[in-house]
Each structure stands twice: as structure tokens, then as C-alpha cells.
N, C-alpha and C positions, 0 to 999 in steps of 0.2 A: 676824182674828187679830192680837194685838198682839205686841210683841217678846218678852215673857215667854213667851207661849204658843208662839211659834215656836221658842224655845230649848228648851222642854220637848219639843216634837215631835222636834227634831233629836237631843236626848239619848236619847229613847226609841228612835229609829231606830238610833242608834249602839249602844245597849245590846243591842238585838235581835240585832245582828251579833256582839257580843262574848260574849253569854251562851252561845252554842253552841260557842265555841272555848275550848280549854284555855289558849291563850296569845294575846297580842295579835296582831291581823292585821298582816301585813307591808305596811304602808301605803306604805313607801318604794318598793318594787318596782312596785306598782300605780301610784303617782303618777308615777314616771319613765316607765313604759310609756305612760300616758295623755298625758303632756307631749310625749314624742318622737313619738307618733302624730299629734299636732296640729302638729308642726313648731315647737314653742315652745322657746326657750332658758330658762334659769333666770331671766334678766333679764326676759324677756317675761312669764312666769308671776308673777314677783315684782310687777311693775307691775299686772297684771290682778287679782291676788288681794289685793294690799295686805299681802303677807307678805314679810319680808326674804329676800334671796337666801341669806344664811348659814343661816337657819332651814330653807329649802327644801332646801339641800344636806345638812343634818344629817338631815332626814326621809328623803330619798332614800337616804342611806347607812345608814339604820336606827340612827342615833346619837341620834335623838329621836323621840318620838311626838307628833303634833299634838293640840292641845286640840280640843274640839268646835267652838269658834268658828273656829279655824284650818282645821279640816277642812271646815267649811261654806264658808269663803271660797274654799278650793281647789276644792271640787266645783262651786261656783257659777261660778268662772272657767273651769273645764274643760267646763262645760255638762253635768254628770252629777249624779245624785243622790248624796247623802252616803253612802247605803248601798252604792253601787257602788264608791266610793273605799275604804271600809272592808272590803269583801267580798273574800274570796280566790277567789271563783268567777270564771271567765273567761267572758264573754258574747260571742256573735257580734255583729258590727257590724250594726245595723239598716239595712235598705234605705231606710226612710223614718223619720225621727225627728221627732216632733211635740213642740214645747215649748208647754205650757199658759201662759196669760198670767202666772200667778204665778211661772213659772220664768224669765221674761225679766228679766235684770239691769236694775235701774233706779237711776239717780243722781238723787235728789231734791234740788233746789236751792231748798228752801222759802224761804230767806232772800232769794233773788233772783227768786222767782216762776217757776221753770222746773222741768220734769220731763223727764229724758232717758232714754229706754228704749233699751238696747243691743240692736239687732236682729241685728247681725252676729255670727258665731262668734268666740270669743276667740282662736282660732288665727290669725286674720287681723289681730288688733290690731297697730297700728303699720305696717300695709301698706294695707289696704282696710277701712274701717269704715262702717257705716250705722246711723243712729239715727232714732227718732221724737222730735221735740222739741215739747213743749207749753209755751206761755207764757201765764201768767195776765195779765189786763189790767195793764199797767205793768211786767210782768216782763221780764227780760233775761238773756241768756247772754253774758257777757263773757269772751273768751279771750285769752291771751297768744300770741305767735307760735309756731306749730308748727315742726317740722323744715323745713329749707330745701327748697323745691319743693312743699310740701304745698298741695293745693287742696281747697276745699269746694264742694259743689253742694247748694243748698237749694231744694226744691220746696214751695211753699205749698199745703197741703191744706184749710185752714180759717182764716177771719179775715184779718188783715193783719199784715205784719211790715216792719220797717225794718232794713237791713243797713248797718253802718258798717265801713269798712276804712281804716285810717290817716287818719281824719278825713273821708273821703269817704262820703256817705250816699245810699242809694237805697231807695225803697219798693218792696215786692214785692206784686203783686196775686195774687188767688186763681188757682191753676193755673200761675202763673209760676215760673220757675227762675232763681235767681241763682248765678253761678259766679264765684268770687273766690279770690285768693291767701290762703291761711291761714297763710303764714309771716310774716305781719304782724299787728299788733294788730287784733283784729276783735270786733264785737259784733252780736248779733241782738236786736231789741227788739220788744215788742208795745205800740204806742202807742194801740191801740183800747180799747174798753170791753167787749169780749167775748174769750173764750179764742181763742188762735191755735194752729194745729198745722201742723207741716211735717215732711218727710222730709229728713234731712241725710246726705249721703255725704261722707266724708273719704278722699282718696287721697294716700298718702305716696309720695314718690319716693326 
């Protein structure tokens, strides 16, 4: 499914919810309830969804209605379907919630040869995060210093990687784990000829 097809699917889903209602759904109340249930501030959700804090505030106060694109970003950041965000029905919390592979938020860094799948729930963003990092041959993930005291833990699942922190470089072998200060400039590189994959955990203090 390409981007155009994805937008068509989202639009159809949203229209399905809107057709049966005489007035627009009260997205603001639902959004605020979901945000607070996850312990997120407006700043947290703004960063996770890529939507301005002022826009979020307006939506929650029913001063503005989100576009389909904004609704998609918000539902993705909250880990719910767009239909749930636009629906007025209240659902019970599932005892076990399974995310299909296509529901896992992904940050593609095609220009740098990496793919970062966000495995941790958005409500823990900025506190405790974990990712699946895939590096193409020659690919790299270069990061600026995180907040003071932040640490990263990288476990190599496939291939080989090199970690650099403040100019110091170490190679990581299959099954090995690197622990390093992430409040300094750091980079993870694949110097090999095959794809490399690792599990990365970020702990903020």
C-alpha cells in the first residue's frame, strides 16, 4: 500500500464514523481522555505526534477539528486506530492488546541507511524507550546528545555494528551489548557488507 492508498483508507475510515452522526464527533474530549490515561502532557503528545502544542490545545477545547492527516498522527502516537479517536463510543480497556507489524510506528532514515521501529508505548516516550534498529551496509544512525543522564543499551541481533561516543569507537559482536552515555554525541554504524539489526533501549533520567 502506497501513501495515496493509505490516505484513502484513513479517509474512508473517518467518513464511516462521521456518516452515522448528525454532528462532528467530539474529538477533543476523547483525545484528552486518551492522553491523560497514558500520563502524557501536551508537550509529550506534541513531540510524539509532530503536532503543535497550540493545535492540540485547540482540539481538546473543541476550538478546532483535526484534519485526517492530524488525526492519523495523533492516533498513531497514542497507539490506537483512527476510528477509535473519532468514535464517540467508549470501549473497555483490553486485557491484552496486540499490535500488528503495520501498526508499529517506524522512522525511516533512507538517506542514512537506517530504519528505526518504535517498540515501546508512546506514553513512556521521554522516560523509557526501546527500538529495533536496522542498518543497511554502510548505514549509520547519528544522534545529538540527549537529555543529561540519558543512557543507551544496544544489543546486536544480526550482523556487526560500531558504536562511537565522543570520538571513542568500539565494535560490537553478535549477541553483545554496548552500554554508553547518550547525553554525548554518539553514532551507530554498520561497516559490514550485510544488513545489521539490534535492539536499542534508551533510559532517560
